[in-house]
C-alpha positions, 0 to 999 in steps of 0.5 A: 068924980061924978062919973059912974063905974058899973059892972055888968053881967058881961064882966064889962064896965060902964063909965060915964057921968050920970045923965037923965037923957040917953047919951051916945055910947062907945063900946071897947073890947079887948082880949078877943084873941087870947095871946094878944096880952097888950089888949086887956092891958089897954082896956084896964089902962083906959078905965084907970086913966078915964076915972083918974084924969076926970078932974084935970083932963078937960077932954076926958071930962067932956067925953065922960060928961057927954058919952058912956063907955062900955069896956070889956077888958077880957072878951075871951076869958077862958082862952086868955087864962089858958094862954097864961097857964098852958100855951102862951100863943093860944088864940081861940076860945076854949069851947069843946068840939064833939067830933075832934080833939081840937078845942076852941073857935076864933072869936073874930070869925064867929059873927053873923056876917058872911060867916065862914067865908073867905079868910075863915076856916071850917076845920076845928083844928085851925086857928081861924076856925069859924065855929059850928054856926054863927054866935056859937061861942057864948062870948060872941053871943053875949056881946052881940046880944048886948050891942043889939039891945043898945045899938040905937045909942052905941055909935062907935065899936072899937076892938083892940088887937095886936100886933101890926100897928094898924087901925082898921075899919070895914069891910073885912070880908070884901074889897069895897068902900063903905057908904060913910067912908069920908067920915070914918077915914077922917076919924081914923086919920085923926086917931093915928095922928093923935097916936103919933103925937105921943112917941112918933109911932106910925100906924097904917089905917084903912079898910081891913080887907086891903090894909091887912087881909080878907076875913069873914065873920069879923066883929067890925063888919057885924057892928057896921052891919048892925048900924054902928057907924064907926067900927074899928079894930086896932092892931097895937104894937109892934110890927113883928120884932116882939110880936105877941111877946111885947115886953112889959117896958112897952105897956105904958107907952103903947097904952098912952098912945092908944089912949090918945087915939081912942079919945080922938075917935070918941071926940069925933062923935061929938061933932057932925060929919056930913055923909050918907050916915043912915045908909048901911048896906046889907052884907 
């Protein structure tokens, strides 16, 4: 195929057909929380399917021709490794704390947007520890730097988590409606509809604060605050029966249906949605 696959210093990859002009881009990261193993599985699945289906899938071919995808399969590499070798339910990074014996920071509470406010903890031993300062974690700092550099082209930010079967968008830190709510809500509706079409699995969707819970310092709020108009966090299967211990037999169907949802979001970027798209409030 003519699509390119390029590794970057972030241990991520870029997929898309070479083009002389700058194309819109989609960022997808997985494995922010170490114990959510279905996340890295999906990111790897996405890369494989995108490349292998380019020749026969007209939608995928159109997406790769007109968009670039930046994929980070494992955001929290050290934490993910620790969850395989030592503690299956480890959530945070593995950074050291000089005052406490506890290690790690919640990489989804470490972003510079209402940092360490409601829904985050200031105690290093807690699972939702926000860190000593915003972007204290090298993983968060590196991704934030990359997205700031490419924010004029990145139009969608997608973070893959588990579990709850939800599709969430800003705001996470407060109960309020984003300016481009109609467009984002439509994109979310189309995504969960596409996902449902695979195996009949139902997802709830809406603002993270009201659909899941209030949290500060989240990546989707940061992405939205920095001008990325479509910022989503998936909470993949299931709703609690298996939880973080999703069996191997459910990897294929979960990735298949999620692929449809992500493709629906990406396809929406190729169409115009009339809204106040240039108004991004300061958080």
